[in-house]
C-alpha positions in Angstrom: -30.4 -31.6 39.7 -27.5 -29.5 40.9 -26.3 -26.4 39.0 -28.8 -26.3 36.2 -27.9 -23.3 34.1 -31.1 -21.3 34.6 -32.5 -22.0 38.0 -29.7 -22.7 40.5 -28.6 -20.7 43.5 -25.0 -19.6 43.2 -22.4 -18.6 45.7 -20.8 -15.3 44.7 -17.4 -15.3 46.5 -16.9 -11.5 46.0 -20.1 -10.2 47.6 -22.3 -12.4 49.8 -25.3 -10.1 49.3 -25.3 -9.8 45.6 -27.7 -11.3 43.1 -27.0 -14.2 40.8 -24.2 -13.0 38.5 -24.8 -13.2 34.8 -22.4 -12.4 31.9 -23.2 -14.2 28.7 -20.7 -14.1 25.8 -23.6 -14.4 23.3 -21.3 -16.3 20.9 -22.8 -18.1 17.9 -22.0 -20.2 14.9 -20.3 -23.2 16.5 -21.4 -26.7 15.7 -23.4 -28.5 18.4 -24.2 -30.8 20.1 -21.9 -33.7 20.8 -18.2 -34.5 20.7 -16.3 -32.0 18.5 -12.9 -30.6 17.9 -11.8 -27.1 17.1 -8.4 -25.3 16.8 -6.9 -22.0 17.7 -3.8 -20.3 16.4 -1.1 -19.3 18.9 1.9 -18.0 17.0 5.2 -19.5 18.2 3.6 -22.4 20.1 4.2 -25.8 18.5 3.0 -25.7 14.9 0.9 -22.7 15.7 -2.4 -24.6 15.2 -3.6 -26.0 18.4 -6.4 -28.6 18.4 -8.7 -29.0 21.4 -11.6 -31.3 22.0 -14.9 -30.2 23.3 -18.3 -31.6 24.3 -21.6 -29.9 24.2 -24.6 -31.6 25.8 -27.6 -32.7 23.7 -29.7 -29.9 25.2 -27.2 -27.1 24.4 -28.9 -24.1 23.0 -27.4 -20.6 22.3 -30.5 -18.9 23.6 -29.0 -19.0 27.2 -25.5 -19.0 28.5 -23.6 -22.2 29.6 -20.9 -22.9 32.1 -17.5 -23.9 30.7 -15.0 -26.5 32.2 -11.4 -26.6 31.0 -10.0 -30.1 31.6 -6.2 -30.9 31.5 -4.8 -34.3 31.0 -1.7 -35.6 32.7 1.8 -36.2 31.3 1.7 -38.9 28.6 3.9 -40.8 26.2 4.8 -38.8 23.1 2.4 -39.5 20.3 -0.5 -40.1 22.6 -1.2 -36.5 23.7 -4.2 -36.0 21.3 -5.7 -39.3 22.5 -5.1 -38.3 26.1 -7.0 -35.0 25.6 -9.9 -36.6 23.8 -10.2 -39.4 26.4 -10.2 -36.8 29.2 -13.0 -35.0 27.4 -14.9 -38.2 27.0 -14.5 -39.1 30.7 -16.4 -35.9 31.6 -19.3 -36.5 29.2 -21.6 -38.1 31.8 -21.1 -35.3 34.3 -21.5 -32.6 31.6 -24.7 -34.1 30.3 -26.2 -34.3 33.8 -24.8 -30.9 34.9 -25.4 -29.0 31.7 -22.0 -27.6 31.0 -19.5 -27.4 28.1 -16.2 -29.3 28.3 -13.0 -28.2 26.6 -9.8 -30.4 26.6 -6.6 -29.0 25.2 -3.5 -30.9 24.1 -0.3 -30.3 26.0 2.8 -29.0 24.1 5.9 -29.5 26.2 7.9 -32.3 24.5 10.6 -34.2 26.4 13.6 -35.7 24.6 15.9 -38.6 25.6 19.7 -38.6 25.3 19.4 -39.5 21.7 17.1 -36.5 21.1 14.1 -38.7 20.5 10.8 -37.5 21.9 9.4 -39.7 24.6 6.9 -37.7 26.7 4.6 -34.7 26.6 3.4 -32.5 29.4 2.3 -28.8 29.8 4.5 -25.9 28.6 4.3 -23.4 31.5 5.6 -19.9 32.0 8.1 -18.4 32.2 9.3 -19.3 28.7 11.1 -17.4 25.9 7.9 -17.6 23.9 4.2 -18.4 24.4 3.2 -21.1 26.8 0.2 -23.5 27.0 -1.4 -20.8 29.2 -1.6 -18.6 26.1 -3.4 -21.5 24.4 -5.9 -21.8 27.3 -6.7 -18.1 26.9 -7.1 -18.5 23.1 -9.5 -21.4 23.6 -11.6 -19.5 26.0 -11.8 -16.6 23.5 -12.7 -19.0 20.7 -15.4 -20.6 22.7 -16.9 -17.3 23.8 -17.1 -16.3 20.2 -18.6 -19.6 18.9 -20.9 -20.4 21.8 -22.9 -18.6 24.5 -20.6 -19.1 27.5 -21.6 -17.9 30.9 -18.4 -15.9 31.8 -19.2 -15.9 35.5 -19.0 -19.7 35.5 -15.6 -20.7 34.1 -14.2 -23.7 35.9 -11.1 -25.8 35.6 -10.0 -29.4 36.5 -6.8 -31.2 36.0 -5.2 -34.6 36.6 -1.6 -35.2 37.7 0.5 -32.7 35.7 -2.7 -31.1 34.6 -3.7 -30.7 38.2 -0.3 -29.0 39.1 -1.0 -26.6 36.2 -4.6 -26.0 37.4 -3.3 -25.0 40.8 -0.8 -22.7 39.1 -3.5 -21.0 37.0 -5.7 -20.4 40.1 -3.2 -18.9 42.5 -0.9 -17.1 40.2 -1.7 -14.4 37.7 -0.2 -15.6 34.5 -3.5 -15.7 32.6 -6.3 -13.1 32.7 -8.6 -15.9 31.3 -7.9 -18.4 34.1 -7.1 -17.1 37.5 -8.6 -16.6 41.0 -10.6 -13.6 39.8 -11.9 -15.0 36.5 -12.5 -18.7 37.4 -15.5 -19.6 39.5 -13.8 -22.6 41.1 -11.5 -25.5 40.2 -10.7 -29.1 41.0 -7.5 -31.2 41.1 -7.0 -34.9 41.0 -3.6 -36.3 42.0 -2.0 -32.8 41.9 -0.3 -30.5 44.4 0.7 -26.9 44.9 4.4 -27.5 45.6 6.8 -27.6 42.7 4.9 -25.5 40.2 2.3 -23.2 41.7 4.5 -22.4 44.8 8.2 -22.0 45.2 9.8 -24.0 48.0 8.0 -26.0 50.7 4.2 -25.5 50.8 4.1 -23.8 54.2 6.7 -21.2 53.2 6.2 -20.8 49.5 2.4 -21.1 49.2 1.2 -19.3 52.2 1.9 -15.7 51.0 0.5 -16.5 47.6 -2.8 -17.9 49.0 -3.0 -15.0 51.5 -2.7 -12.5 48.8 -5.4 -13.8 46.5 -8.3 -11.4 45.8 -10.8 -14.2 46.8 -10.7 -17.6 48.4 -11.4 -19.4 45.1 -13.2 -22.6 45.8 -11.2 -25.8 45.2 -11.9 -29.6 45.2 -9.0 -31.9 46.0 -9.3 -35.6 45.3 -6.3 -37.8 46.3 -5.7 -41.5 46.5 -4.3 -42.6 49.8 -1.6 -44.6 47.9 -0.7 -41.7 45.6 2.9 -40.6 45.9 1.5 -37.1 46.2 -0.7 -38.0 49.2 1.3 -36.4 51.9 1.7 -33.2 50.0 -2.0 -33.1 49.2 -2.7 -33.4 52.9 -0.4 -30.5 53.5 -2.1 -28.5 50.8 -5.5 -29.1 52.4 -4.2 -27.9 55.8 -2.7 -24.8 54.2 -5.9 -23.8 52.5 -7.6 -24.1 55.9 -5.0 -22.0 57.6 -5.3 -19.3 54.9 -9.0 -18.8 55.2 -10.7 -21.6 53.2 -13.5 -23.5 54.9 -14.0 -27.2 54.7 -17.0 -28.3 52.5 -17.6 -24.7 51.4 -14.5 -23.2 49.7 -12.4 -26.3 50.0 -13.6 -29.9 49.4 -11.1 -32.5 50.3 -11.7 -36.2 49.4 -9.4 -39.1 50.0 -10.1 -42.4 48.3 -8.7 -45.9 48.3 -6.3 -46.0 45.3 -3.2 -44.5 43.8 -2.3 -42.0 41.2 -5.6 -42.0 39.4 -9.2 -40.9 39.2 -12.5 -42.4 38.3 -15.3 -41.2 36.1 -17.7 -41.5 39.1 -15.5 -39.0 41.0 -15.9 -36.4 38.3 -19.6 -35.9 39.0 -18.8 -35.4 42.7 -16.1 -32.9 41.8 -18.5 -31.0 39.6 -21.2 -30.9 42.2 -18.7 -29.6 44.7 -17.6 -26.7 42.5 -20.5 -25.8 40.3 -22.5 -23.7 42.8 -19.8 -21.0 42.7 -19.7 -18.0 40.4 -17.9 -14.7 40.1 -19.2 -11.3 39.5 -18.9 -9.9 35.9 
């Protein structure tokens, strides 16, 4: 079994000769196991009370530290955002049970309105904004989980679908969040998402290259893209750019094309986890 929490061999991207990193949060008091929900308070964001959905495998115990995966849903119809978050959490349960990690799925807060000022869609509220963004919520969720559960802070991962994948790229290659960036995340995955438009200004080759070149480490990334996805050509360009900026195929970048469109499958999630889970960062 890959990436079991206590006996796996990890890849430390900071120092190839270092020992297995370990930095437990030693949190306690949270309910477990199973499908749960919690909330954090982020003043000025939505109603201030932000619900998120989590899953703790049946063998969770606070006596040792556990990896954490933040999962981000795509843009959805207004009124379905909580269902989108909980469904995304549920889709990861099989992989989390097999891989022994905790899943946290937030709810997006950016509401879009039509010409009659009626809400019709929800996506992620990203910086810069005049107030807090969903990135502040992500940081609050990580802090909440580290307090309530024993989280292995060297093994914080992320994954996103569609708009959530765009955001995950942004978190990884920019420095908006101390809780989720290239130095604090072990690795991340994106399904049907691209660098251009959010993470990078302008065309990928001119806007992204200096950002990737300037990262403190080549944070491992898994890219899954359907060959019929409208983002396919851009995902191909992203893969090429990672390679030209020092990432290595099947080591620090995993690139997987599949027959299909703008989607992902539950079966793919286990593959994504197995591709990213061997990575950790030093405390």
